[in-house]
KEFI-460696 format. One line per 5 residues: number of its first residue (from 0); their letters; for each residue x, y negated, z of C-alpha. Coordinates in nm, 4 decimals, padded with zeros to 6 digits. Each point is the difference from the previous one (the first is absolute). Last residue first. Layout:
BEGIN
NUM = a = X/Y/Z; ...
END
This chain:
BEGIN
297 = rkgvl = 00.1068/-00.9710/-00.5999; -00.2679/-00.1886/-00.1931; 00.1329/00.0842/-00.3474; 00.0235/00.3670/00.0947; -00.3704/00.0050/00.0792
292 = almga = -00.0957/-00.1813/-00.3220; 00.2150/00.2358/-00.2056; -00.1707/00.3004/00.1606; -00.3446/-00.1449/-00.0674; 00.0786/-00.0649/-00.3661
287 = lhvdq = 00.1326/00.3556/-00.0303; -00.3210/00.1387/00.1475; -00.1986/-00.2276/-00.2339; 00.1350/00.1838/-00.3039; -00.2289/-00.1283/-00.2749
282 = qwrvy = -00.3433/00.1466/-00.0746; -00.2006/-00.2427/00.2133; -00.3650/-00.0128/-00.1094; -00.2138/-00.2957/00.1147; -00.3582/00.0697/00.1065
277 = plefy = -00.3626/-00.0944/-00.0586; -00.2557/00.2580/00.1184; -00.2568/00.0960/-00.2623; -00.0646/00.3376/00.1686; 00.0908/00.1830/-00.3233
272 = dfaqg = 00.2922/-00.2375/-00.0618; 00.1306/00.0646/00.3504; -00.0357/00.3745/-00.0663; 00.1977/-00.0213/-00.3227; 00.2721/-00.1947/00.1814
267 = ylqas = 00.0052/00.2632/00.2734; 00.0461/00.2645/-00.2695; 00.2950/-00.1899/-00.1495; 00.1566/-00.0331/00.3449; -00.0108/00.3797/00.0325
262 = qnngv = 00.1411/00.0485/-00.3487; 00.3121/-00.1997/00.0791; 00.1349/-00.3550/00.0026; -00.1171/-00.1081/00.3420; -00.1339/-00.2874/00.2086
257 = lqieg = -00.3565/-00.1329/-00.0283; -00.0311/-00.3530/00.1419; -00.3586/-00.0641/00.1092; -00.1046/-00.3649/00.0263; -00.0958/-00.1262/00.3436
252 = eafkg = -00.0857/00.2079/00.3050; -00.0569/00.3748/-00.0178; -00.1808/00.1874/00.2763; -00.3405/00.0331/-00.1683; 00.1730/00.0971/-00.3252
247 = aerie = 00.1852/00.2681/00.1954; -00.3269/00.1854/00.0589; -00.1308/00.0064/-00.3587; 00.3559/00.0338/-00.1295; 00.0738/00.3085/00.2073
242 = hgill = -00.3309/00.1678/-00.0835; 00.0584/-00.0530/-00.3711; 00.3588/00.1217/00.0238; -00.1226/00.3231/00.1597; -00.2824/00.0582/-00.2486
237 = gsilg = 00.1982/-00.1018/-00.3058; 00.2866/00.2311/00.0919; -00.2351/00.2884/00.0790; -00.1754/-00.0444/-00.3353; 00.3277/-00.0100/-00.1901
232 = plhea = 00.1291/00.3060/00.1834; -00.3261/00.1785/-00.0986; 00.0791/-00.0269/-00.3715; 00.1137/00.3617/-00.0447; -00.3306/00.1188/00.1436
227 = qvrkt = -00.1991/-00.1914/-00.2614; -00.2314/-00.2671/00.1381; -00.3769/-00.0129/-00.0539; 00.0161/00.3773/-00.0470; -00.2654/00.0686/00.2680
222 = lmdtr = 00.2475/00.2098/00.1961; 00.2783/-00.2595/-00.0457; -00.2172/-00.2915/00.1108; -00.1156/00.2184/00.2894; 00.3550/00.0524/00.1234
217 = glflh = 00.0988/-00.3634/-00.0427; -00.3189/-00.0924/00.1808; 00.1603/00.1710/00.2988; 00.2444/-00.2903/00.0231; -00.2912/-00.2436/00.0086
212 = hlvgg = -00.1428/00.1676/00.3080; 00.3268/-00.0438/00.1882; 00.0384/-00.3565/-00.1317; -00.3328/-00.1314/00.1223; -00.3610/00.0990/-00.0703
207 = prgsh = -00.1463/-00.2757/-00.2137; 00.1654/-00.0785/-00.3362; 00.2695/-00.2631/-00.0499; 00.2989/00.2377/-00.0044; -00.1841/00.2162/-00.2556
202 = elgrv = 00.0337/-00.2725/-00.2636; 00.3762/-00.0242/00.0500; 00.0179/00.3779/-00.0324; -00.1904/-00.0088/-00.3305; 00.2434/-00.2699/-00.1147
197 = faadd = 00.2905/00.2388/00.0668; -00.1822/00.2845/-00.1774; -00.0375/-00.2187/-00.3091; 00.3656/-00.1077/00.0109; 00.1494/00.3503/00.0359
192 = vsgdg = 00.3104/-00.0150/00.2179; 00.3609/-00.1115/-00.0433; 00.2573/00.0761/00.2691; 00.2918/00.0018/-00.2451; 00.0443/00.3767/00.0357
187 = dvvgg = -00.3684/00.0608/-00.0659; -00.2248/00.0894/00.2947; -00.1423/00.3509/-00.0310; -00.3660/00.0785/00.0426; -00.2332/00.2062/00.2176
182 = silsd = 00.1004/-00.1297/00.3415; -00.3636/-00.0595/00.0979; -00.0446/00.2747/00.2595; 00.3389/-00.0905/00.1434; 00.3697/00.0723/-00.0307
177 = qtlke = 00.2166/-00.2154/-00.2227; -00.2296/-00.2772/-00.1247; -00.1409/-00.0707/00.3453; 00.3439/-00.0111/00.1625; 00.1543/-00.2422/-00.2499
172 = faegt = -00.3072/-00.2240/-00.0082; -00.0060/-00.0203/00.3799; 00.3688/-00.0948/-00.0029; -00.0618/-00.2808/-00.2466; -00.3073/-00.1399/00.1736
167 = fwtrf = 00.1019/-00.0089/00.3653; -00.0856/-00.3723/00.0204; 00.2156/-00.2427/00.1979; -00.0924/-00.3403/00.1375; 00.1870/-00.3284/00.0272
162 = svieg = 00.0233/-00.3220/00.1983; 00.1799/-00.3369/00.0067; 00.2890/00.0447/-00.2413; 00.1427/-00.3514/-00.0220; 00.0654/-00.2566/-00.2720
157 = grcnv = -00.2856/-00.2204/00.1164; -00.2442/00.2808/-00.0678; 00.0261/00.3747/-00.0464; -00.2431/00.2905/00.0344; 00.1525/00.3385/-00.0821
152 = wksht = -00.1993/00.2875/-00.1483; 00.2078/00.3177/00.0084; -00.0614/00.3375/-00.1663; 00.1464/00.3030/00.1762; 00.1263/00.2320/-00.2714
147 = gpgcv = 00.0098/-00.3036/-00.2237; -00.1810/-00.3117/-00.1116; 00.1391/-00.3329/00.1276; -00.2660/-00.2717/00.0177; 00.1310/-00.3417/00.1027
142 = tveag = -00.2680/-00.2317/00.1348; 00.0501/-00.3693/-00.0686; -00.0172/-00.3389/00.1699; 00.2622/-00.2190/-00.1655; 00.3151/-00.1015/00.1893
137 = kveel = 00.2547/00.0882/-00.2675; -00.1614/00.2114/-00.2736; 00.3408/00.0941/-00.1432; 00.2108/00.0793/00.3077; -00.3143/00.1442/00.1553
132 = vglve = -00.0037/00.2751/-00.2623; 00.3543/00.1104/00.0848; -00.0832/-00.0169/00.3700; -00.2890/00.2395/-00.0680; 00.2425/00.2488/-00.1533
127 = teegr = 00.2180/-00.0159/00.3120; -00.3028/00.0511/00.2255; -00.0862/00.3148/-00.1972; 00.3033/00.1801/00.1372; -00.1302/00.1045/00.3405
122 = mvdtt = -00.3608/-00.0652/00.0976; -00.2112/00.0112/00.3141; -00.3658/-00.0302/00.1063; -00.1343/-00.0196/00.3539; -00.3439/00.0437/00.1571
117 = gdafd = -00.1343/-00.1616/00.3193; -00.2971/-00.1802/-00.1549; 00.1901/-00.3315/-00.0125; 00.2393/00.1444/-00.2559; 00.3705/00.0528/00.0588
112 = hrlgp = 00.2268/-00.0375/-00.3036; 00.3439/00.1599/-00.0150; 00.2698/-00.0593/-00.2593; 00.3096/00.1916/-00.1081; 00.3520/-00.1106/00.0741
107 = vifia = 00.2519/-00.0419/-00.2837; 00.3140/00.2070/00.0508; 00.3497/-00.1483/-00.0369; 00.2994/00.2207/-00.0745; 00.3483/-00.0745/00.1315
102 = gmses = 00.2688/00.2032/-00.1757; -00.0895/00.2484/-00.2745; 00.2232/00.3015/00.0796; 00.0247/-00.0179/00.3784; -00.3494/-00.1441/00.0299
97 = evavl = -00.0967/-00.2404/00.2740; -00.3604/-00.1008/00.0543; -00.1186/-00.3608/-00.0101; -00.3575/-00.1041/00.0777; -00.1698/-00.2746/-00.1999
92 = sgald = -00.2159/-00.2144/00.2296; 00.1165/-00.3452/-00.1083; -00.0842/00.0696/-00.3621; -00.3416/00.1254/00.1077; -00.0869/-00.3110/00.1974
87 = elgvp = 00.1473/-00.2290/-00.2673; -00.2193/00.1568/-00.2678; -00.3204/-00.0365/00.1960; -00.1868/00.2152/00.2516; -00.3408/-00.0364/00.1673
82 = trcyp = 00.0088/00.2813/00.0899; 00.2155/00.2136/00.2252; 00.3464/00.1133/-00.1066; 00.0442/00.3741/00.0303; 00.3015/00.1393/00.1821
77 = veawg = 00.2718/00.1695/-00.2091; 00.0414/00.3724/00.0543; 00.3355/00.1023/-00.1451; 00.0855/00.2254/-00.2945; -00.3578/00.1182/-00.0436
72 = ersgi = -00.2520/00.2104/00.1934; -00.0536/-00.2790/00.2547; -00.0601/-00.2349/-00.2914; 00.2570/-00.2323/-00.1617; 00.0685/00.2365/-00.2916
67 = mgsmv = -00.3757/-00.0146/-00.0498; 00.0360/-00.3110/-00.2131; 00.2658/-00.2663/-00.0427; 00.3766/00.0106/-00.0418; 00.2617/-00.2743/-00.0381
62 = vqlgs = 00.3628/00.0710/-00.0931; 00.2181/-00.3099/-00.0338; 00.2679/00.0155/-00.2680; 00.3484/-00.1096/00.1008; 00.1626/00.3319/-00.0911
57 = rekkw = -00.0902/-00.0332/-00.3667; 00.1352/00.3081/-00.1852; -00.0134/00.2226/00.3065; -00.3505/-00.1239/00.0885; -00.1308/00.0793/-00.3465
52 = dgcls = 00.1696/00.3428/00.0141; -00.1945/00.0780/00.3167; -00.3251/-00.0141/-00.1965; -00.1741/00.3361/00.0076; 00.2585/00.2139/00.1805
47 = flvke = 00.0499/-00.2751/00.2568; -00.3721/-00.0238/00.0708; -00.0392/00.3753/00.0431; 00.3060/00.0296/00.2262; -00.1189/-00.2880/00.2177
42 = fggga = -00.3498/00.1451/00.0292; 00.1024/00.3410/00.1289; -00.2584/-00.0026/00.2794; -00.0068/00.3760/00.0222; -00.1767/00.0616/-00.3273
37 = vnkig = -00.0941/-00.2724/-00.2452; -00.3253/00.0764/-00.1844; -00.2314/-00.1807/00.2437; 00.2194/-00.3099/-00.0326; -00.0397/-00.0176/-00.3752
32 = qgsvr = 00.2557/00.1954/-00.1966; -00.1728/-00.0004/-00.3385; 00.2683/-00.2330/-00.1306; -00.0077/-00.3142/-00.2112; 00.2780/-00.2248/-00.1306
27 = ydvlt = 00.0087/-00.3538/-00.1378; 00.2882/-00.2063/-00.1359; 00.0797/-00.3656/-00.0754; -00.3107/-00.1806/00.1289; 00.0888/-00.3704/00.0090
22 = gdvil = 00.0060/-00.2244/00.3087; 00.3749/-00.0555/-00.0120; 00.0586/00.3760/-00.0181; -00.2841/00.2317/00.1036; 00.0490/00.3768/00.0076
17 = karln = -00.3337/00.1671/00.0608; -00.0718/00.3148/00.2015; -00.3181/00.2069/00.0096; -00.0636/00.2911/00.2374; -00.3192/00.2018/-00.0294
12 = tsgwd = -00.2384/00.2097/00.2102; -00.0315/-00.1719/00.3383; 00.1357/-00.3350/-00.1122; 00.3420/-00.1514/-00.0482; 00.0008/-00.3237/-00.2024
7 = vails = 00.3656/-00.0992/-00.0129; 00.1453/-00.3305/-00.1187; 00.3756/00.0086/-00.0512; 00.1025/-00.3625/00.0091; 00.1074/-00.3115/-00.1851
2 = gkm = -00.2044/-00.3213/00.0412; 00.2912/-00.1695/00.1770; 00.3225/00.1808/-00.0717
END
């Protein structure tokens, strides 16, 4: 059953499972039972309840999981692979765990990059998406940008992931818009924000004073009625994304590859256009492409 598998993306907040038969997506299921929402380490029970019927119907299916499920808080802690890392390195480092109901399950290791200044960055899950991009760009020098709770910028060349950095942008936005002096508005269900306020935030990110001063400008913009209170999430989003891009742009190497088919990726695209930074948008399922590439190398 080459090219047939259950591909699982198991993060902190969500669990996504895909049934792949002969390289084609047949079924797709989503659960809010990310690893932080699973009590007592009951991961096997959660996985079986979500997609155990797939395994019953096709007993020969491989089960491959990526994401925080391989962290110390997950099903089994899988050691990080150190950069530089290519497809064959990751495929050869999959770790098997036994499941009574699902059989052997393979977990993709995360990545670790150590900088010369004594700092370290890590990722779990995003490496699989990057592999999906690398399958298409081959050995070109690119930087993959993956917006999210913890936004990743991943430098790649020669078909390998050579370095990466993480920005706390998404989580900072969530906290600032929930309980702060500038949490005056409500983010729409689809994550959309006011365009004018978003651009105002991008503008603020280039002013003197730094991000902590710029955040307070959200308060004064509201008091002076330059930005309506309900549009403050847009300003905060533009401000944080603006700061991220200004710094990450210095780190990036080669053409930027923007990954994502959601509102967050749309906002990053708007910001790239504002800063006149060329980029390629990837809206297809690169996680699936990465999973298929890994299984193909086993």
